[in-house]
C-alpha positions in Angstrom: 166.3 41.1 93.6 165.3 40.3 90.1 164.9 43.0 87.5 161.3 42.1 87.0 160.5 42.7 90.7 161.8 46.3 90.6 159.1 49.0 90.0 160.6 52.4 89.4 158.8 55.5 90.9 157.4 56.7 87.6 156.1 60.2 86.7 152.5 58.8 86.7 152.8 57.8 90.3 154.1 61.2 91.2 151.2 63.0 89.5 148.7 60.7 91.2 150.2 61.4 94.6 150.2 65.1 93.9 146.6 65.0 92.8 145.6 63.2 95.9 147.5 65.6 98.0 145.8 68.6 96.2 142.4 67.1 96.7 143.0 66.5 100.4 144.3 70.1 100.8 141.3 71.5 99.0 139.0 69.5 101.2 140.7 70.9 104.3 140.5 74.4 103.0 136.8 74.0 102.3 136.3 72.7 105.8 138.1 75.7 107.1 136.0 78.1 105.1 132.6 76.7 106.2 132.7 78.3 109.6 133.7 81.6 108.1 130.8 81.6 105.7 128.5 80.6 108.5 129.7 83.4 110.7 129.2 85.9 107.8 125.6 84.6 107.4 125.0 84.8 111.1 126.3 88.3 111.3 124.0 89.3 108.5 121.0 87.6 110.2 121.8 89.4 113.4 121.9 92.7 111.6 118.5 92.0 110.0 117.1 90.9 113.4 118.4 94.2 114.9 116.8 96.3 112.2 113.5 94.4 112.6 113.5 95.0 116.4 114.2 98.7 115.8 111.2 98.9 113.5 109.0 97.1 116.0 110.1 99.4 118.8 109.3 102.4 116.6 105.9 101.0 115.8 105.2 100.4 119.4 106.3 103.9 120.3 103.9 105.4 117.6 101.1 103.1 118.8 101.6 104.3 122.4 101.3 107.9 121.2 98.2 107.1 119.3 96.7 105.3 122.3 97.5 108.2 124.5 96.0 110.7 122.1 92.9 108.5 121.7 92.5 108.1 125.5 92.4 111.9 125.9 90.1 112.5 122.9 87.7 109.8 123.8 87.9 110.5 127.6 88.6 106.8 127.9 88.2 105.1 131.3 89.0 101.5 131.9 88.1 99.0 134.6 88.6 95.3 134.9 85.3 94.6 133.3 84.7 97.4 130.8 86.0 100.3 128.8 84.0 103.6 128.7 84.3 106.4 126.1 82.7 109.7 126.1 82.0 111.8 122.9 81.2 115.4 123.2 77.9 116.0 121.4 79.1 119.3 119.8 82.1 117.4 118.3 80.0 114.7 116.7 76.8 116.5 115.9 75.5 120.0 114.9 73.3 121.6 117.5 69.9 119.9 117.6 70.8 117.4 114.9 71.4 113.7 114.8 73.5 113.5 111.6 77.2 112.7 112.3 79.5 115.5 111.1 82.2 114.5 108.6 85.0 115.8 110.8 83.8 113.5 113.6 84.6 110.4 111.6 88.2 110.3 112.7 87.1 110.2 116.3 84.5 107.5 115.6 87.2 105.5 113.8 89.2 105.4 117.0 86.1 104.3 118.9 85.8 101.4 116.4 89.4 100.5 116.9 88.9 100.2 120.7 85.7 98.1 120.2 87.7 95.8 117.9 90.0 94.9 120.7 87.1 93.1 122.4 85.4 91.2 119.6 83.2 89.2 122.0 82.2 92.1 124.2 78.8 93.7 124.2 78.6 97.4 123.4 76.2 99.9 124.9 75.7 103.3 123.3 73.8 106.0 125.3 72.8 109.5 124.2 72.3 112.5 126.5 71.4 116.1 126.0 71.3 119.4 128.0 68.1 120.9 129.3 67.4 123.3 126.4 64.1 122.4 124.7 61.4 120.1 125.8 62.0 116.9 127.6 60.2 114.9 124.8 62.4 116.4 122.1 65.6 115.9 124.1 64.7 112.3 124.7 64.1 111.7 121.1 67.2 113.5 120.1 69.4 111.5 122.5 68.0 108.2 121.1 68.6 109.2 117.5 72.1 110.3 118.2 72.9 107.0 119.9 71.4 105.2 116.9 73.5 107.3 114.5 76.7 106.3 116.2 75.7 102.7 116.1 74.8 102.9 112.4 78.2 104.5 111.6 80.2 101.8 113.5 78.3 99.0 111.8 78.6 100.5 108.3 82.1 102.0 108.5 83.9 99.8 111.0 82.1 96.5 110.5 81.1 96.2 114.1 78.4 93.4 114.4 75.0 95.0 114.8 73.9 92.2 117.1 76.4 93.2 119.9 75.3 96.8 120.1 72.5 98.1 122.3 71.5 101.8 122.2 69.5 104.0 124.5 68.7 107.7 125.1 68.1 109.5 128.3 67.6 113.1 127.2 68.4 115.6 129.9 67.7 113.2 132.8 71.3 112.3 133.7 73.4 115.5 133.7 77.1 115.3 134.6 77.3 119.1 135.2 74.8 121.8 136.1 72.8 123.3 133.2 72.4 126.5 135.1 74.4 128.5 137.7 73.3 128.8 141.3 71.7 132.1 140.5 69.6 130.6 137.8 71.6 132.0 134.9 72.6 129.8 132.0 75.7 127.6 132.3 77.1 127.0 128.8 80.0 125.0 130.0 77.8 122.7 132.0 75.3 122.2 129.1 78.2 121.4 126.8 79.3 118.6 129.0 75.8 117.2 129.2 75.5 117.0 125.4 77.3 113.7 125.0 77.3 110.1 123.8 78.7 107.5 126.1 80.0 104.1 124.8 80.6 101.2 127.1 82.4 98.1 125.9 82.4 95.0 128.0 85.7 93.2 128.0 84.1 89.7 128.5 
């Protein structure tokens, strides 16, 4: 072999080889780290998802409690076609009056929430009284009370006026006796008869 054909393994070649090896090792290390980083991110996402699910369950639990409370307060009854609520007259109005009491607004707010669940359903609001007073006055009072509930729902809850129909029946449709069998007064029965009933079609 001629001297000119011999190429010694110089320091530059060694450095180049070492550099290439280092780059290759770094690339392999990075590839090995990617799954680990991905796992960490996935674990963090799983923790966040779990916290979110916990919060959702807590909200659902509170919602169920509210619904149960509302059902009792509104004496809510439900069928396949409609939801009916009953408001005690003494809770919503002062005796002989048709102006809604301020403390009744929380109850009416719940009524509005129920109605909002059926945005395309028609709403019927009917007023009733006991047998105290004249039939004419009782009929007028029952109509004005039904109208007052409608006005409140339209103004305070944004229920469309066009979907609400009102009516008043005075003392003509009692749900309990106004008097006892011996003819004496029946306060409990009269209290049940003083009411406003709200029917919401599910549509």
